[in-house]
N, C-alpha and C positions, 0 to 999 in steps of 0.2 A: 257436323257439330263442331269438330275441332277448327276447321276453316273459319266458321262463323264467330266463335269466341275469340280466336286468335286476332282477326281483323276489328273486333270490338274491344281490343286492348285487354281482354280478360284471360291472359296466358294462364294463369293457374287452373282455370276451368278447362280451357283448351288443351292443356297438357293431359288431363285425365282421358280426354277423347282420343287424342294421338297415340297414347299408350294402348288404349284398347285397339285402335285401328292396326297398330304394329303387331299386337297379339293375334289378330285376324289374318294379317298378312305379313308373316315373319320376313324380315330382309326388305321390307318395302322402304325405299330410299326417300321418298317424299315424307312419309310418316316419320322417319328417324331424323330429316332435316328440321321438321317442326318441333319435334321433341327437344332437340338440341337448341333450337332458337328460343323455345319457351323458357328452358331452364337457364339460358343465358340472360335473357330479359328479366327472370325473377331474381337472379342472383345480383344483377346490376340494373335496377329498373330505371328505364328512360320512358318518360311520358310525353305525350303530344302537349298537355298541359298538365303541370304538376298542381298540388292542392293550393300552394300560394297563389299561382296565376288565376285557378279556378275562383278562389275567394275573392279575388280582386274584381274578376269580371262579373261574378255574381252581385257584389255590392254595387258595382257600377250600374248594372241593370235594374236593381231595386231601387237605387236613387232616382232613376228615370221614371219609374212608374209608382213610387210611393205616394205622391200626392193624388194620383187617380184612385188608388186603393183606399186612401182615407176618405175621398168624395164618395166613393162606391159604398163604403161601410156606413157613413153617415146618412146616405139616402135610403139604404136597405134597412129600414127601421123594423120590418116584419121578418127579417131573416129569410127572405124568400129566394135570394140568389147567392146562397152560401156555396153551392157547388162550383159556381162560375168563379167566385172570388178565390176560393182554394185552388182552382185550376191556374188562375193568373199568378198567384204566390208561388204554386209549385214549380212552374215553368222556370222562374227566376232561381229559385233555390237549388233546383235540380242542375244548374250550371256547375254549381260546386259540389253537390252531393248527388251520388248514383240513386240513393234512397234516402228519403228524409221524412220524418214524422214532426209536424208542427201544429200549432194552434195561433189563431190571431184573434185579437179582442180589443176593446176599449175600457179603461178602468175609470173613466169619468174626467181624467186629466190628460192622458197620453194614450196613444195606441200601443198594443203590445204584440210582439211576435215572440212565440214561445217554442223552442226547440227541444224537442224530446230525445233523450238518449236511449229511450226504450229499455230501461233497467240494465244498461251495459255501462260499466265503468270506461270500456275501451272507446265507447262513442263520446265520452265526454271531451275527450282531447281535441279532436278536429272540431267539435261544436264550440268549445270555449275559443279555440283559435279564430273561428269564424266570427264569433261574438265580438271579441276584442278588436276586430279590424272593421267594424261598423263605421261608416264615414259620419263625421260630426253633424253633417247636413240631415242626415237619417235621425240621429239621435236627438235632435230638437223636437221632433214630434213622436218618436217611437222609444219604448223600452225594449230592449232586446235581452231576452232570458234564456238561460239554458236550464231546463227542467221545470215542471210545474211546481207551483208553491202549495203548501199544505191546505186542504179544504176538507174539514171534518164532516160538513153536511152535504158533500157531494152524492148524487144519485147517477149510478151507471145505467144507461138504457142501450140495450143491444138484442136486436131481433125478438122483440117481445118480451125480454127479461129486463126487470128493473130490480136492482139492489142498491143498497146504502149500506153506510157503516152500522146502522142500527140493526141490520139483518144478519150481522156475522159475529160469531163468538171467537175469541182469541186467546191462546195461552202463550206466554212469553216465558223463554229461559235464556239467562245471561250465557253468553259465549265469548270467552277471551275478555279483554279490558273494555272494549267499547262497542261490541256487538251483541246481537240477540237472535235467537232462533224463534221463529213463528209457526204456531199450528193453528189452522183455521177451520171452523165449521159453519156452514151456512145451510141450515134445513131448507130454506126457500130454493136453493139450487140443487138438491138432491137429485131430482128428475134429470135434470141437464148433466150432472156428474155421472149418472148412469149411462146416459144416451150418447153423451159427447164430452168425455172427460177433458179432453185438450181444451175446449171452448170454456169449460168451467174453470179450469186453471186460470186461463188468459183473463177472465173477468175478475176473478178474485185478486189475481197479481195486479192487475191494472187498478182495481178499486184501491188496494193497499197503497200502490205508489201515490195514488191521488190523495189519499187521506194523510199519508205521513209526508208528501213532497217527494218529487224524483230523486233529488240528491241525497236527502235524508234516508230514503229508502235503499239506494245503493251503498251508502256509508255504513248503515247500521245492520242490515239483515244479512245474517250469517248463513241462515238455513231457513226455508220456506217449505211448509207442508200443508196439506189438505186432508181432512178425515172425513169418513162416511157417517161417524158416530161421535157425539160429544165425548170429551174426556171427563173423568171423575172429579178432577181438580177445579177449583173455581176459576171462572174465566172473567173477561172483560169484553165489552163491545169494541169493535174495530173502531168505532168513532172516538172511544176513550183511549186508544192507544197512543196518540201524541203526548198527552197529559202523563200517562203511565210512564212513558220513556223519559220524560223530563223529571218524574219523580225518581227514577233510578239513577239519576245524575248524568244522564247522557244528553247530548246536543242534537237538536233537529236543524242541522246545518242545511241552508239552502243556496249558498253561493258556491257555484261550481268550481269557479277558478280557484277560490281559497281552499275549497276542499282539496283538489288536486295538488295544490302547492304544498299541503301538509299531509299527504295520504302515503308516505313513504312506508314501506312494510319490509323489515328485516327478515331474512331467511338464512337457514343452514342446511346444507346438503351434504350427502356422502360423495365425495369426489371419485371419478374414475381415474385409476392411477397410470392407465395406458397413455404414454405421451402421443400416441398416433391417433387416439379417439378424437371425435368430432370436437370443435372449439366448444368451450363453455362446459363441457361435461366433467372438467377437472374442478369446476368452482365447489368451493367449500362454504363461502359466506358471501352475502352480498345484501343489497337493498334495492327496492323497486317501487314506482308508484303505479305500476301495471302488471300485476302478478299473472295476469292471462297470458302474456307473452311468455314468461318464463316457464309456466306450465305446459303451454301448448307446444313450445319448442323441445322440451323433454319428452313429450308424447308423440313426436313428429306429427302434429296437427297444425292446421294452417287457417282456422277460421277467422281470427282477428286479422292476420296478414292478408288474407283474400278480401276482407272488407276494406282494409285500408288501401289496398293496391287499386281496388275499383275506383277509389276517389283521388287517385295520384298521391298517395301518402306512402311513405317507406319508414318501416320500423326495423332498426338494427342495431349492430354494436360494433365498437371497434376493438381490436384484439391486439396484444402486444406483450413480448416476453417479460416476465418479472425476475426470472433467475438472474438477470444482469444488475439487479439491485442488491446491494450488499451493505455491511456494516452494522452498528450497534442500533440504529435507528431505521433499520430496513422497512418495518411495517409502516413508518411515517412517511418514508421516501415514496413508497408504492402510493399511498393515499394522496400525497401532495402531487405526485405526477399526474394522476387522474384528474385532480382539481384543476391543475395549470393546464392540461390538455382541453378540458371543459371549456375554461375561461378564454383560450386562445381560439377555440372555434367560434364561440359566441361573439368574440370581438371581430374576426375576419369575416365570418359568414352572416353575422347579424341575428338577432333574435327572431326575426321573421322567418328564417330558414329552418330553425331547429328547437326542439323541446326535449330537455334532457330527463331521463326517466331513473337514473340511478347507476349502479355499477356493481361488479363483483370481483372477487380475487379467488383465483385458482392455484393449483399446484404448480402450473407451468406458466400461466397467462394471466394477465389483468384484463378487465372488460369495462367499457364505457357504453352505456345503453342510451339510445335516444329515438326520438321520432323526427324524420326529415319532412318538412313541407316543401323544401327545394334542395334535393339531394346533392347536385355537383358543387355548389360553393361550400358545403359541409365537408365533403371528402376533399377537395382542394385544400381547406384549412387544416384538416388533419394531416394530410401528406406533407405540409409545409413545416407543421410542428414535429412530426417524427423525424423529418430530414435534418432537424437541428438539435434532436434529442440525444443522438449518441447511441440509440437502440440499434440493434442489428436488423430489426424487421417491424412491420406492423401491417394489419389487415383490416378488411371490413367484412361483414356478413350480415345478411338479412336473418331475420327470425324464422328461417325455414331449414330444416334438416335435409330436406330433399334436392337442395341445390348447393353448389359449391361457393367458396369464399373468394374474395378479391384481395390479392396482395397489394397494398398501397404504397409500401416502402420497403426496400431491402438494400442493406449496404453492399456495394460491389467489393469483392475481395481484394485485399491489397495484392498486387503483383509480385512474385518473388523475383529478386534481382540477383543475378550472377555477377559477382564483382570483376570476374575475369572478362567477360564478354560485353557487358552492358556499357554503351557509351555515356550513360549519365551517372555511373558508378564513381564515388568520390567526389563529385560536385557539391558544392555547399548549397 
């Protein structure tokens, strides 16, 4: 299993199997070699094709067949060849994505390709990147959406079960400034909730996403629960939820790119005071557009990282010492340095190579977080900036606690000169 996953470029999965193999055969050199190879590749990923290349190739392939797909959809008025059509589109989209959920349709004016984030904010970043790189020739005939739009009259059909927003009671509770907690009860699904709870949760969460729209659902829902009995407080129907949300003064945002652009979350942490602790554990304040990465890194989990890695995407951060900043405006110097670092990378590597997520300040180090669609030019640009910065060192690390960091820059120590013996002593 380890060999299989390793040669499918799934090093994170392969690593777990090789570690099990080493447990079964302690001292096995082959297992240890592959463990080291996996960790090296995960620490500094190198892909046969990164996500930028995969995106370019997928759109080039779609561009070649999109006229055929439009003709196919036009002729299939009875929707009898849907499976064939989905398979044709899947073959193209899977050039970029290992696993992709999507829908296609026609709105009366243009054809539509709807890419689903499946309820995960982390999925929005590669989907938006992919959307923004659609060729102009495709956009003449197609709308490319990330996330389904709100549909209050939607009915979900699944394995003999039919439910709509009229069948579900909802209780809302404000959480924070712009999020809510939802509690759902559906009498119609009680038998399924008893015999297959996981499927019932899937149906109700999918129905909620459809009623609110995918992006609004990700942005607004802080907590989601399903109960076996109705609560005593007054409820509303799920179909009425969009209006209830707007009545609360909240927005049903549908533009994924706009949502991500303004989705920074500030956070404060209890820093680890040990200077030898893992990078980032000394952080006490920061902001991010992708909290899942911060949380999973703290818990030594890799779910988001594994998903990204499978698609040729790298999420990581740059690290550099901040004790070397001093003076009355030290805090401003640190923030300005991070801004200048980000600007320099964007200019040298290009916006197609990187998306920045935020940053953090620690007791000992500063951090700049990003998603790399093409990692080498990002690190090259960072290294060039650090070399001119005057700082003593700088490094890069992926959001994985299980692998090491990469030192990007380190000043060479100035050699000590003996004035009695050095041939260059006393020269101008």
